[in-house]
C-alpha positions as CSV (number, residue, x, y, z in Angstrom):
1,M,11.6,-27.6,0.8
2,S,8.9,-29.6,-0.5
3,G,5.7,-28.5,-2.9
4,W,3.4,-29.1,0.1
5,V,5.5,-26.3,2.3
6,W,5.5,-23.7,-0.4
7,G,1.5,-24.3,-1.0
8,T,0.6,-24.0,2.6
9,A,3.1,-21.0,2.7
10,A,0.7,-19.3,-0.1
11,V,-2.3,-20.2,1.4
12,A,-1.7,-18.6,5.0
13,A,-0.5,-15.7,2.9
14,V,-3.5,-15.3,0.7
15,L,-5.7,-16.0,4.0
16,A,-3.9,-13.3,6.1
17,L,-4.5,-10.8,2.9
18,T,-7.9,-11.4,2.8
19,L,-8.4,-11.1,6.8
20,C,-6.8,-7.7,6.5
21,R,-8.1,-6.5,3.2
22,R,-10.4,-3.8,5.1
23,P,-8.0,-2.4,7.8
24,L,-5.3,-2.3,4.9
25,G,-7.4,-0.3,2.8
26,A,-8.5,2.0,5.8
27,L,-4.8,2.4,6.5
28,C,-4.2,3.2,2.6
29,R,-7.0,5.5,2.4
30,L,-5.8,7.1,5.5
31,A,-2.0,7.8,4.6
32,A,-3.5,9.2,1.2
33,R,-5.7,11.6,2.7
34,S,-2.9,12.7,5.3
35,G,-0.7,13.5,2.5
36,L,-3.5,15.7,0.9
37,G,-3.6,17.2,4.0
38,L,0.1,18.1,4.1
39,V,-0.5,19.6,0.6
40,F,-2.9,21.7,2.1
41,L,-1.1,22.7,5.2
42,W,1.8,23.3,2.4
43,L,-0.5,25.4,0.3
44,F,-2.0,27.2,3.5
45,Q,1.3,28.3,4.5
46,G,1.7,31.6,2.2
47,V,-2.1,32.7,2.8
48,G,-1.7,32.1,6.4
49,G,1.0,34.2,6.7
50,L,-0.9,37.3,5.4
51,L,-3.8,36.5,7.9
52,G,-1.5,35.9,10.7
53,V,-2.2,32.0,11.5
54,R,0.9,29.8,11.4
55,L,0.2,26.1,11.0
56,G,3.1,24.1,10.9
57,V,3.7,21.3,8.0
58,N,4.2,18.3,10.0
59,L,3.2,14.2,10.2
60,F,0.6,15.0,13.3
61,N,-1.5,18.1,12.0
62,G,-1.4,16.0,8.2
63,L,-3.0,13.2,10.3
64,V,-5.5,15.4,12.0
65,L,-6.4,16.7,8.5
66,G,-6.2,13.4,7.4
67,A,-8.8,11.6,9.7
68,L,-10.9,14.6,10.6
69,G,-10.6,16.8,7.1
70,L,-12.5,20.4,7.3
71,P,-13.5,20.1,11.1
72,G,-9.6,18.6,11.8
73,F,-8.5,22.1,10.4
74,A,-10.6,23.8,12.3
75,L,-9.9,22.1,15.0
76,L,-5.8,22.9,14.4
77,L,-6.9,26.8,13.8
78,M,-8.8,26.8,17.1
79,A,-5.8,24.9,19.2
80,Q,-3.2,27.4,17.8
81,W,-5.4,30.7,18.7
82,A,-5.8,29.1,22.2
83,L,-2.0,28.2,22.7
84,Q,-1.0,32.2,21.8
């Protein structure tokens, strides 16, 4: 391949990354917050057993906590209470 093909591909890659910077950043922040939510759920398992509350440590619950934070935790608790 000639040099102009590689140059064009590099410019297209830089342009694509520039256009997707904000959505990729938001996705990375959501992934990090969901990971912290999963850690919180894992830590809550010990205390929740004493209180009679059982929330599963799974990806859905982690995403709810990552996206909504503390109101998401309250939502999960209310959903668990309502489904008993």
